[in-house]
C-alpha positions as CSV (number, residue, x, y, z in Angstrom):
1,M,-128.3,182.9,147.1
2,A,-127.3,179.3,147.4
3,G,-129.6,176.4,146.6
4,N,-129.7,172.7,147.1
5,V,-128.2,172.0,143.6
6,T,-125.4,173.5,141.5
7,G,-125.7,175.1,138.1
8,F,-127.1,178.3,136.9
9,Q,-129.5,179.9,139.3
10,L,-131.0,183.4,139.4
11,T,-132.9,185.2,142.2
12,Y,-136.4,186.3,141.4
13,K,-139.1,188.0,143.4
14,F,-142.1,185.8,144.0
15,V,-145.5,187.3,143.3
16,P,-148.5,185.5,144.8
17,S,-151.9,184.9,143.2
18,D,-155.3,184.2,144.7
19,T,-154.9,180.5,144.0
20,Q,-151.1,180.3,144.7
21,P,-150.3,182.6,147.6
22,T,-147.0,180.9,148.4
23,V,-144.1,179.0,146.7
24,G,-141.8,176.3,147.9
25,V,-138.7,174.3,147.0
26,D,-139.3,171.9,144.0
27,Q,-142.1,174.0,142.5
28,V,-142.0,175.1,138.9
29,V,-142.4,178.9,138.4
30,A,-143.4,180.9,135.4
31,Y,-142.7,184.5,134.4
32,G,-144.6,187.2,136.2
33,T,-145.6,190.6,134.8
34,N,-142.1,192.0,135.2
35,P,-138.8,190.3,134.1
36,N,-137.5,189.8,137.7
37,E,-140.8,188.3,139.0
38,V,-142.1,184.7,139.0
39,V,-145.4,183.2,139.8
40,V,-146.7,179.6,140.3
41,P,-148.4,178.5,137.1
42,T,-152.2,178.6,137.3
43,A,-152.6,176.7,134.0
44,D,-150.9,173.8,132.3
45,N,-148.2,174.6,129.6
46,E,-147.3,178.1,130.8
47,K,-143.8,179.2,129.8
48,A,-141.7,178.1,132.7
49,V,-138.6,179.9,134.1
50,G,-137.3,176.9,136.0
51,I,-137.6,175.2,139.4
52,V,-137.3,176.8,142.8
53,T,-134.4,175.4,144.8
54,Y,-134.3,177.8,147.7
55,Q,-136.7,180.4,149.2
56,Y,-135.9,182.8,151.9
57,E,-139.4,182.7,153.4
58,D,-142.8,181.6,152.3
59,L,-144.0,185.2,151.9
60,A,-145.1,187.3,149.0
61,G,-142.4,189.5,147.5
62,M,-139.5,187.5,149.0
63,P,-136.6,186.3,146.9
64,V,-136.5,182.7,145.5
65,A,-133.6,181.0,143.8
66,V,-134.7,179.4,140.5
67,Q,-132.6,176.7,138.8
68,L,-132.4,177.5,135.1
69,D,-130.3,174.6,133.8
70,R,-129.0,171.1,134.8
71,V,-131.1,168.9,137.0
72,A,-133.6,169.9,139.7
73,E,-136.5,168.0,141.3
74,A,-140.2,168.7,140.8
75,V,-143.5,167.1,141.8
76,A,-145.2,164.9,139.2
77,A,-148.8,165.9,138.4
78,E,-149.2,162.5,136.7
79,A,-147.3,159.3,136.1
80,I,-144.1,160.1,134.3
81,A,-141.5,157.8,132.6
82,Y,-137.8,158.4,132.1
83,G,-137.2,160.4,129.0
84,D,-140.6,162.1,128.8
85,E,-140.6,165.8,127.8
86,L,-142.1,167.8,130.6
87,I,-144.2,171.0,130.8
88,A,-145.2,173.2,133.7
89,A,-148.5,172.1,135.3
90,V,-151.0,173.9,137.5
91,G,-149.6,174.5,141.0
92,G,-146.0,174.3,140.0
93,K,-145.9,170.6,139.2
94,V,-144.8,168.9,136.0
95,K,-146.6,166.7,133.5
96,K,-145.9,165.1,130.1
97,S,-145.8,167.4,127.1
98,S,-147.7,164.7,125.1
99,G,-150.9,165.9,126.7
100,V,-150.8,169.1,124.7
101,S,-152.7,168.1,121.5
102,S,-152.4,171.3,119.5
103,G,-150.7,174.7,119.6
104,V,-147.4,175.7,121.1
105,V,-145.8,173.3,123.7
106,N,-143.5,175.0,126.2
107,V,-141.2,172.2,127.2
108,L,-139.3,172.7,130.5
109,G,-137.1,169.7,130.2
110,V,-136.7,165.9,130.2
111,A,-137.5,163.4,133.0
112,Q,-134.4,161.7,134.4
113,N,-136.4,159.0,136.3
114,T,-139.8,157.4,136.4
115,A,-142.2,158.8,139.0
116,L,-145.8,158.2,140.0
117,E,-148.3,161.0,140.5
118,G,-147.3,163.1,143.5
119,G,-143.8,161.7,143.5
120,K,-140.5,163.5,142.8
121,V,-139.1,163.6,139.3
122,Q,-135.7,164.8,138.4
123,V,-135.9,167.2,135.5
124,L,-133.0,167.9,133.1
125,I,-133.9,171.6,132.5
126,K,-133.7,172.3,128.8
127,P,-136.5,174.8,128.0
128,F,-137.7,175.1,124.4
129,S,-141.0,175.6,122.5
130,K,-142.4,173.6,119.7
131,K,-145.6,173.6,117.7
132,V,-147.9,170.5,117.5
């Protein structure tokens, strides 16, 4: 499955939830119940798989291409500055990891540009977890 960027991509099956029945390009996805399934995050700081770069159709159970490395775009849930570490946010957006005050932070990657809330931010995908 080809996407709109190059790099390492895998195809996953999208699983809808009551609050996120569809998924689209530029949305962050998290792991579903099974290893080959992804869902749109329903809470901040879920462990992200990557960013959707292609979807066959906007329907449940359909394949989506997920970018796992390099750079992909996502929607900013808040104002983001270049160099900020980013986490998955509700609805498949991204936000700054500095908002997590304690516990494990599931970093998706690093912002490659400045973006306002609702704008597109390029994410250098480098997932890791850290404790704060």
